[in-house]
C-alpha positions as CSV (number, residue, x, y, z in Angstrom):
1,M,9.6,-4.8,24.2
2,A,8.8,-4.7,27.9
3,E,11.9,-4.2,29.9
4,N,12.7,-6.7,32.7
5,I,13.0,-4.5,35.8
6,D,15.1,-7.3,37.5
7,R,17.7,-7.1,34.8
8,I,21.2,-6.3,36.1
9,W,22.3,-2.8,35.3
10,H,25.8,-2.4,34.0
11,P,27.7,0.2,36.1
12,N,28.4,2.3,33.0
13,F,24.6,2.4,32.4
14,E,23.9,3.5,36.0
15,K,26.4,6.3,35.6
16,Y,24.8,7.2,32.3
17,T,21.3,7.5,33.8
18,E,22.6,9.9,36.5
19,E,24.3,12.1,34.0
20,M,21.2,12.2,31.8
21,V,18.6,13.0,34.5
22,K,20.8,15.8,35.7
23,H,21.6,17.3,32.3
24,P,19.9,20.6,31.5
25,N,18.8,19.3,28.1
26,Y,16.2,17.2,30.0
27,K,15.1,19.9,32.4
28,G,11.4,19.3,33.3
29,L,11.2,15.7,32.0
30,F,9.5,13.5,34.5
31,Y,11.3,10.8,36.4
32,E,11.2,9.2,39.9
33,R,13.6,7.2,42.0
34,S,13.0,3.8,43.6
35,E,13.5,3.1,47.3
36,D,17.1,2.2,46.7
37,G,17.7,5.6,45.0
38,R,18.0,4.3,41.5
39,V,16.4,6.3,38.7
40,K,13.2,4.8,37.5
41,W,14.3,4.9,33.9
42,V,11.1,3.3,32.4
43,V,7.5,4.3,32.5
44,T,4.5,2.9,30.6
45,G,3.6,5.3,27.7
46,K,-0.1,5.2,28.4
47,S,0.3,5.7,32.2
48,D,-0.2,9.1,33.9
49,N,3.6,9.4,34.2
50,G,4.0,8.3,30.6
51,Q,1.6,11.0,29.6
52,K,3.7,13.6,31.5
53,R,6.8,12.5,29.5
54,Q,4.7,12.5,26.3
55,A,3.7,16.1,26.9
56,W,7.4,17.1,27.4
57,W,8.4,15.5,24.2
58,D,5.5,17.2,22.3
59,K,6.8,20.5,23.7
60,Q,10.3,19.7,22.4
61,C,9.0,18.9,18.9
62,R,7.1,22.2,18.8
63,K,10.2,24.1,19.9
64,M,12.3,22.5,17.2
65,G,9.6,22.8,14.5
66,I,9.1,19.1,14.1
67,P,5.5,18.1,13.1
68,I,3.8,15.7,15.5
69,E,3.7,12.7,13.3
70,K,5.2,9.2,13.0
71,G,8.9,9.3,13.7
72,C,8.9,12.8,15.2
73,Y,10.0,11.6,18.7
74,A,13.0,9.8,17.3
75,K,14.2,13.0,15.6
76,A,13.6,15.0,18.7
77,A,15.4,12.5,20.9
78,R,18.5,12.6,18.7
79,L,18.5,16.4,18.7
80,V,18.0,16.7,22.4
81,H,20.6,14.1,23.4
82,P,23.7,16.0,24.7
83,T,26.4,13.6,23.7
84,K,24.9,11.5,20.9
85,I,26.4,8.5,22.7
86,K,24.1,6.0,24.5
87,V,25.3,3.4,27.0
88,C,23.9,-0.1,26.7
89,Q,22.2,-1.2,29.9
90,C,23.3,-4.8,29.5
91,C,27.0,-4.7,28.5
92,G,27.8,-1.0,29.2
93,K,29.0,-0.4,25.6
94,E,28.9,3.1,24.3
95,L,26.9,3.4,21.1
96,S,26.2,6.2,18.7
97,I,22.5,7.2,18.5
98,M,23.1,8.3,14.9
99,Y,22.8,6.2,11.8
100,E,26.4,5.3,11.9
101,Y,26.4,1.5,11.8
102,P,25.9,-0.8,8.8
103,D,22.6,-2.7,8.7
104,K,22.8,-6.5,8.5
105,R,22.7,-6.6,4.7
106,L,25.5,-4.0,4.3
107,L,27.5,-5.7,7.1
108,K,27.4,-9.0,5.2
109,K,28.7,-7.3,2.1
110,I,31.6,-5.7,4.0
111,N,32.5,-8.9,5.8
112,D,32.4,-11.0,2.6
113,Y,34.4,-8.5,0.5
114,F,37.1,-7.8,3.1
115,G,37.2,-11.2,4.7
116,L,36.1,-9.8,8.1
117,S,33.8,-11.0,10.9
118,L,32.6,-7.7,12.3
119,A,29.5,-7.5,14.5
120,Q,27.0,-4.8,13.8
121,T,28.2,-2.3,16.4
122,D,32.0,-3.1,16.5
123,Y,32.8,0.1,14.5
124,T,31.0,3.0,13.0
125,I,30.9,3.3,9.2
126,K,33.5,6.0,9.4
127,E,35.8,3.8,11.3
128,I,35.2,0.9,8.9
129,I,35.9,3.0,5.8
130,S,38.9,4.6,7.4
131,N,40.4,1.1,8.1
132,H,39.4,-0.5,4.8
133,C,39.8,2.0,2.1
134,K,43.5,1.9,1.3
135,S,43.5,1.2,-2.4
136,E,41.6,2.1,-5.6
137,K,39.9,-1.3,-5.7
138,S,38.6,-0.9,-2.1
139,A,37.6,2.6,-2.8
140,M,35.5,1.3,-5.7
141,F,33.8,-1.1,-3.4
142,W,32.6,1.8,-1.2
143,I,31.6,3.9,-4.2
144,D,29.5,1.0,-5.6
145,V,28.0,-0.3,-2.4
146,F,26.7,3.2,-1.6
147,N,26.1,4.2,-5.2
148,L,28.2,7.4,-4.7
149,N,28.6,10.0,-7.4
150,I,32.4,10.3,-7.5
151,S,33.9,10.9,-10.9
152,Q,36.8,8.9,-12.3
153,R,38.6,12.2,-12.8
154,F,38.5,12.8,-9.1
155,L,39.9,9.3,-8.5
156,D,42.7,9.9,-11.0
157,N,43.8,13.2,-9.7
158,N,43.7,12.8,-5.9
159,T,45.5,10.9,-3.2
160,M,44.0,7.9,-1.5
161,A,43.7,9.9,1.7
162,D,41.6,12.5,-0.2
163,I,39.5,9.8,-1.9
164,R,38.9,8.1,1.4
165,Q,37.8,11.4,3.0
166,K,35.5,12.2,0.1
167,I,33.8,8.8,0.4
168,I,33.3,9.3,4.2
169,D,32.0,12.9,3.7
170,K,29.5,11.8,1.0
171,V,28.3,8.8,3.1
172,Y,27.6,11.0,6.1
173,K,25.9,13.7,3.9
174,E,23.8,11.3,1.9
175,F,23.0,8.6,4.4
176,V,24.0,9.3,8.0
177,T,22.4,12.8,8.2
178,K,19.4,11.6,6.3
179,E,19.0,8.7,8.7
180,S,18.5,6.2,5.9
181,S,19.4,2.6,5.0
182,P,21.8,0.8,4.6
183,L,22.8,2.3,7.9
184,S,21.3,2.0,11.4
185,P,21.6,3.7,14.7
186,G,23.3,1.9,17.5
187,V,20.1,2.0,19.6
188,M,16.5,2.4,18.5
189,S,14.0,5.0,19.6
190,N,11.6,4.2,22.4
191,C,9.9,7.5,23.4
192,P,8.4,8.3,25.9
193,D,8.9,5.0,27.7
194,R,12.6,5.4,28.3
195,F,13.8,8.7,29.9
196,D,16.2,9.6,27.1
197,G,13.9,8.4,24.3
198,F,16.0,5.3,23.4
199,H,15.8,1.6,24.2
200,S,17.9,0.6,27.2
201,D,19.8,-2.1,25.3
202,G,21.6,-1.4,22.0
203,L,21.9,-3.4,18.8
204,C,24.9,-5.1,20.5
205,C,22.6,-6.9,23.0
206,R,19.0,-6.6,21.8
207,E,18.8,-10.1,20.2
208,K,19.8,-11.6,23.5
209,T,17.5,-9.5,25.7
210,D,14.5,-9.5,23.5
211,K,13.7,-13.2,22.9
212,G,11.3,-12.3,20.1
213,R,14.3,-10.9,18.2
214,L,16.5,-14.0,18.4
215,S,17.8,-14.9,14.9
216,D,15.9,-18.2,14.8
217,N,12.6,-16.4,15.6
218,M,13.3,-13.4,13.4
219,K,13.8,-15.6,10.4
220,T,10.1,-16.3,10.2
221,Y,9.4,-12.6,9.9
222,T,11.6,-11.9,6.9
223,Q,10.6,-8.6,5.3
224,D,12.0,-7.9,1.8
225,R,12.5,-4.1,2.0
226,R,13.3,-4.0,-1.7
227,A,9.7,-4.9,-2.5
228,Y,8.5,-1.8,-0.8
229,E,11.3,0.4,-2.3
230,E,10.5,-0.9,-5.8
231,W,6.7,-0.4,-5.5
232,A,6.1,-4.0,-6.4
233,D,2.7,-5.5,-6.7
234,G,1.7,-8.7,-4.9
235,D,0.7,-9.8,-1.4
236,F,4.0,-8.7,0.3
237,N,2.9,-10.1,3.6
238,L,2.4,-13.6,2.2
239,A,5.6,-13.4,0.2
240,N,7.6,-12.3,3.2
241,R,6.2,-15.2,5.3
242,L,7.0,-17.7,2.7
243,M,10.6,-16.3,2.4
244,G,10.7,-16.9,6.2
245,E,9.8,-20.5,5.7
246,F,12.9,-20.9,3.5
247,A,15.0,-19.4,6.2
248,K,13.8,-21.7,9.0
249,G,15.8,-24.7,10.1
250,N,19.0,-26.1,8.6
251,K,17.7,-28.8,6.3
252,T,19.6,-29.0,3.0
253,Y,18.5,-29.9,-0.5
254,V,20.2,-30.4,-3.9
255,C,20.4,-26.9,-5.5
256,P,18.6,-27.1,-8.9
257,Q,21.3,-24.8,-10.4
258,C,24.7,-25.9,-9.1
259,G,23.8,-29.4,-8.0
260,K,25.4,-28.9,-4.6
261,R,23.6,-29.9,-1.4
262,R,22.8,-26.6,0.4
263,K,20.1,-24.9,2.3
264,M,17.6,-23.3,0.0
265,T,16.7,-19.6,-0.4
266,A,13.7,-18.1,-2.2
267,D,14.6,-16.6,-5.6
268,H,12.2,-14.3,-7.3
269,I,11.7,-15.9,-10.7
270,G,10.9,-12.4,-12.0
271,P,13.2,-9.9,-10.2
272,I,11.4,-7.2,-8.3
273,S,14.1,-4.7,-9.3
274,L,12.9,-5.1,-12.9
275,G,9.2,-4.4,-12.1
276,F,8.0,-7.9,-11.3
277,C,5.7,-8.8,-8.3
278,H,6.8,-9.6,-4.8
279,S,4.6,-12.8,-4.6
280,T,4.9,-16.5,-4.0
281,N,6.4,-17.1,-7.4
282,F,9.6,-18.3,-6.0
283,A,12.2,-20.8,-7.2
284,P,14.6,-22.6,-4.8
285,L,18.3,-21.7,-5.1
286,C,21.2,-22.0,-2.8
287,K,22.4,-18.7,-1.3
288,S,25.4,-18.6,-3.6
289,C,23.5,-19.2,-6.8
290,N,20.8,-16.7,-5.7
291,S,23.4,-14.0,-5.1
292,A,25.1,-14.7,-8.4
293,K,21.9,-14.4,-10.3
294,N,21.3,-10.9,-9.1
295,N,18.6,-9.2,-11.2
296,R,19.2,-11.2,-14.3
297,F,16.9,-13.9,-15.6
298,T,17.0,-16.7,-18.2
299,K,14.9,-17.9,-21.1
300,S,13.7,-20.7,-18.7
301,D,12.6,-18.1,-16.2
302,I,10.6,-16.2,-18.8
303,D,8.9,-19.4,-19.9
304,T,8.0,-20.1,-16.3
305,L,6.6,-16.6,-15.8
306,I,4.5,-16.9,-19.0
307,A,3.2,-20.3,-17.8
308,L,2.2,-18.7,-14.5
309,E,0.3,-16.0,-16.3
310,K,-1.6,-18.6,-18.3
311,D,-2.6,-20.2,-15.0
312,G,-4.1,-16.9,-14.0
313,K,-1.3,-15.6,-11.7
314,Q,0.0,-12.1,-11.7
315,V,3.7,-11.9,-12.2
316,I,4.3,-8.3,-13.3
317,S,3.5,-5.1,-11.4
318,W,0.9,-2.8,-13.1
319,H,3.5,-0.1,-13.9
320,S,5.8,-2.5,-15.8
321,K,3.3,-4.5,-17.8
322,H,3.8,-2.5,-21.0
323,V,7.4,-3.5,-21.7
324,W,6.9,-7.0,-20.4
325,N,3.8,-7.6,-22.6
326,A,5.6,-6.1,-25.6
327,L,8.8,-8.3,-25.4
328,K,8.0,-11.5,-23.4
329,N,7.1,-13.5,-26.5
330,K,10.2,-12.4,-28.4
331,I,12.7,-14.2,-26.1
332,K,14.3,-17.1,-28.0
333,E,17.5,-17.7,-26.0
334,D,19.3,-16.6,-22.8
335,D,21.0,-13.6,-24.6
336,D,17.5,-12.3,-25.4
337,A,16.5,-12.7,-21.7
338,K,19.6,-10.7,-20.7
339,K,18.7,-7.9,-23.1
340,L,15.2,-7.9,-21.7
341,S,16.5,-7.5,-18.2
342,I,18.4,-4.4,-19.3
343,V,15.4,-2.9,-21.0
344,M,13.2,-3.6,-18.0
345,L,15.7,-2.2,-15.5
346,H,15.9,1.1,-17.4
347,C,12.1,1.2,-17.7
348,H,11.5,0.5,-14.0
349,Q,14.1,3.1,-12.9
350,N,12.4,5.7,-15.1
351,I,9.0,4.8,-13.6
352,L,10.4,5.2,-10.1
353,K,11.8,8.6,-11.0
354,L,8.4,9.6,-12.4
355,F,6.8,8.5,-9.1
356,A,9.4,10.5,-7.2
357,T,8.6,13.6,-9.2
358,I,4.8,13.1,-8.6
359,Y,5.4,12.6,-4.9
360,A,7.5,15.7,-4.6
361,E,4.9,17.8,-6.3
362,T,1.6,16.3,-4.9
363,G,2.4,14.4,-1.6
364,V,1.2,10.9,-0.7
365,D,-2.5,10.9,-1.3
366,Y,-2.6,10.1,-5.0
367,L,0.2,7.6,-5.2
368,R,-0.8,5.8,-1.9
369,R,-3.8,4.4,-3.9
370,F,-1.3,2.1,-5.7
371,L,-0.1,0.6,-2.5
372,H,-1.8,-2.2,-0.6
373,P,-1.3,-2.0,3.1
374,E,-4.3,-4.1,3.7
375,Y,-2.2,-7.2,2.9
376,A,-0.5,-6.7,6.3
377,F,-3.6,-7.6,8.3
378,Y,-3.4,-11.4,7.8
379,D,-1.4,-14.1,9.4
380,Y,-0.2,-17.1,7.4
381,R,0.7,-20.7,8.3
382,F,2.0,-23.3,5.9
383,E,1.7,-27.1,5.6
384,N,3.6,-29.5,3.3
385,F,6.4,-27.0,2.8
386,N,9.1,-28.3,0.5
387,P,11.2,-25.7,-1.2
388,L,11.7,-28.0,-4.2
389,N,8.0,-28.7,-4.6
390,L,5.9,-25.6,-3.8
391,D,3.0,-26.9,-5.8
392,K,2.0,-29.1,-2.8
393,L,2.2,-26.2,-0.4
394,I,-1.0,-25.6,1.7
395,I,-1.4,-21.9,2.7
396,K,-3.7,-21.2,5.7
397,R,-4.8,-17.5,6.1
398,K,-6.2,-15.9,9.1
399,E,-7.4,-12.3,9.4
400,L,-5.5,-10.6,12.3
401,N,-5.8,-6.9,13.2
402,S,-3.2,-6.3,15.9
403,A,-0.9,-3.5,16.8
404,N,2.0,-5.3,15.2
405,K,0.1,-5.8,12.0
406,Q,-0.8,-2.1,12.0
407,K,2.9,-1.2,12.4
408,N,3.8,-3.5,9.5
409,A,1.2,-1.8,7.3
410,E,2.6,1.6,8.3
411,R,6.2,0.5,7.7
412,Y,5.3,-0.7,4.2
413,V,3.8,2.6,3.2
414,R,6.5,4.6,5.0
415,V,9.4,2.8,3.3
416,A,7.7,3.1,-0.1
417,F,7.6,6.9,0.1
418,E,11.0,7.2,1.8
419,S,12.5,5.4,-1.1
420,L,10.9,7.9,-3.5
421,K,12.2,10.8,-1.4
422,E,15.7,9.4,-1.5
423,F,15.5,8.3,-5.1
424,N,17.2,11.2,-6.9
425,D,20.2,10.9,-4.5
426,K,20.5,7.2,-4.9
427,S,19.7,6.8,-8.6
428,N,21.5,4.0,-10.5
429,R,24.3,5.7,-12.3
430,K,24.3,3.0,-15.0
431,V,20.7,3.8,-16.0
432,F,19.8,6.7,-18.3
433,F,16.7,8.7,-17.6
434,I,14.3,10.2,-20.2
435,V,11.5,11.3,-17.8
436,D,12.5,15.0,-17.9
437,Q,11.7,15.0,-21.7
438,Y,8.1,14.7,-20.7
439,E,8.0,17.7,-18.4
440,P,4.9,19.4,-20.0
441,T,2.9,16.1,-19.7
442,I,4.1,15.7,-16.1
443,K,2.9,19.2,-15.3
444,K,-0.5,18.4,-16.7
445,L,-0.6,15.2,-14.7
446,V,0.4,17.1,-11.5
447,A,-2.4,19.6,-12.2
448,L,-5.0,16.9,-12.5
449,I,-3.9,15.3,-9.2
450,K,-4.0,18.6,-7.4
451,S,-7.5,19.2,-8.7
452,N,-8.5,15.7,-7.4
453,S,-9.2,14.5,-10.9
454,Y,-7.8,11.1,-10.1
455,K,-9.6,9.2,-12.8
456,R,-8.2,11.4,-15.5
457,A,-4.8,11.4,-13.8
458,D,-4.8,7.6,-13.8
459,T,-5.4,7.5,-17.6
460,L,-2.7,10.1,-18.3
461,L,-0.2,8.4,-15.9
462,N,-0.7,5.0,-17.6
463,E,-0.3,6.5,-21.0
464,L,2.9,8.3,-20.0
465,I,4.3,5.1,-18.6
466,R,3.5,3.4,-21.8
467,I,5.2,6.0,-23.9
468,I,8.3,6.1,-21.7
469,S,8.5,2.3,-21.8
470,N,8.0,2.1,-25.5
471,N,10.7,4.7,-26.2
472,I,13.2,3.0,-23.9
473,K,12.4,-0.3,-25.7
474,K,13.1,1.3,-29.1
475,M,16.5,2.6,-27.9
476,L,17.7,-0.6,-26.2
477,W,16.0,-3.6,-27.9
478,R,17.9,-4.7,-30.9
């Protein structure tokens, strides 16, 4: 975002800039003053002055042992910052630069559960938990929403104050310090353009100051992060764009499930959390019905997915096809569909754990081959959009190689691998894992990957997934 140099500076921000440029932590970092004496806070990254700042930040990264790679300057900016508190240029609000605020998805869960109307930067997550963890029921909300490993024994034998502190400690250890979702910093990195390495406006004001981030505009750029985290097949860019079409406007329709007239949302007929594709195979549901469905599906959903396959459409991701193909034709009623969803969830979680192990042992090169960042380099427009009749939808595709498209491709790959890195800390406690039983085979697979025998590794990986899926099916399918 290009900063408007005519924007009015809040007095708190002016004070903040003076404190920062004089602080010894920033000694040697280039800045100038304008004729009125105000600090020239912004430079263009590619300008000569921007390159001076770039060189300073490179030096800081080397001093701190941070590799010069994507995300390195954000890490350095947080470590260098003397107070960890940034002042918003627009409203003067003090904001933590750490990942201490709920992202929008988590914030909605908090507001819905506790009947609140908090904005994203009203309170840090520590403050919210401190204010809204006063009973065992509310403690369970926080444990479940962050998937924390806190035993029932601990809950039974400790005071609410101890339980609350335990929850806060684990959230900060497992999420804040690791700078991971579902939390967000109060201000995003912008190095070397801004002197301190952060955007001048915080999350409190950014939608108002950056017109491209207004809610109505951002709705057309919906990105389903879950699809990246679940390593789902499918044209994620097209699927995201179509989800954005559902989010646009305020037109209402009769929900096919509850019969109430509501705005429609895009429901994955095959849940991506069970190994299905993130594609345009959507069904319209109102927000309430979509949320209630969660990752379950019905006999009717399975019939629809089988029909889509007969029409030549891919519905299942490559890594989950074994269990799907083995059981899809055995579903006779909704109870069978529910059992299938349980089997597929366990299979998919075990596959992700296998991927996480491979990534930890071999790095990104091998697994990256199963991702498709090339989907990012297209732009889509839609005609005849009607959420209740997607068969008449006309999709127009245009190849577009822009800086923003490149960032989207990079984000897709980054999130996919970040999710594997964090997987063991965030594993679903309701799922059992059998991957460790195959350690000798995994070691053989890792050896093949390290020797660049990718073709043989692919064969072994596919066979290992088949065996794991088959054994889980035997244990759970009755």
